[in-house]
Each structure stands twice: as C-alpha cells, then as structure tokens.
C-alpha positions, 0 to 999 in steps of 0.5 A, a space after each residue: 024364159 021359155 027358151 030357158 024352160 026349154 032348155 031345162 026341160 031337155 037337160 032333164 029329159 037327156 040326164 034321165 035317158 043318160 041316167 037309165 042307159 047307165 042303169 042298163 048297160 049294167 050287168 044284167 046278170 053275172 058272167 059266170 062262164 070261163 075257167 076260175 082258178 086259186 093260183 097259175 099253178 096247174 095243180 090249183 083248185 079250179 073250175 070251168 063253167 061252161 055255157 050249156 051249164 056243165 062244170 068241170 074242175 079239180 079241188 087239186 087232187 080230185 075232179 070235179 063235175 056238175 051243173 051251175 046256173 045263176 039266178 035272178 040274185 047273181 048268184 051262181 048255184 052249183 048242183 049234182 056235184 060229183 068228185 072222184 075221192 082220192 087220198 090226197 096228202 098235204 092238198 086242202 080239198 075245200 073246193 068239193 064243199 062248194 054250194 054257191 059263189 058270187 062274182 065281183 069283177 075277176 073274182 069268184 067267192 066261193 060258198 059252203 052249203 052253210 052261206 060261209 066262204 070257203 075259198 076264192 077263185 080268180 078268172 083265168 081266161 
C-alpha cells in the first residue's frame, strides 16, 4: 500500500511540475519585434518595430515613425507616431490611425484610438 501511495505522490508532484513548466514556457510577453506587413507588395502598409522601442513604416503612401511598447496586458501600444502627409490617390491610409495592437501567432490586429480594429498585418520576417 505504501508503494502505491509513494507512486501516486510522485505522479502528482511530477504532474504539477509538468503543468507549471507548460505555463511558464508560454509567452511571458508577446514578441512584437520585427517587420509586419499587409501583403508582400512593396507598396503595402507595413511596420517595423525595433528592439529599442522605435517604429518605422508606411501606410502605403506616407512614412510613419514613432515609439512602441508592450505592457503587462500583452497589448502593443504605439506613441508619438508621426506621419508624412502626402496626398495619395487610391491608397487607404488606415495604418496612420494606429493606437494599439494585439498579436496572435503571426497576425497583428491593429486598433484605432477607440479600440476598434482598423486592419491586420502579418509577420514578414
């Protein structure tokens, strides 16, 4: 009987360790660094987020620059975003309205200041 209890106790401990390891190996924070693009087209909206918290990109016409950070809630927040103001025909400049984003897998869902989705970008690198 004590052998069965010892085996059961060992199983419980190992299961707890395994579950803790799974929880710890999950994303502690989203990995936002890199280039994100709407498509492989060179004129497509895209963002590059560098490790130092700077962003650069294009909305398909205008150049964007600014800062970004990931908070404890795993939301990417964009700040001090500046954009050139070219008059661009037939270009949807939605990316210039970015405020924050969430990342799931290789997809970044970009949201405006009101928290509504304004577009999606895919990891390009």
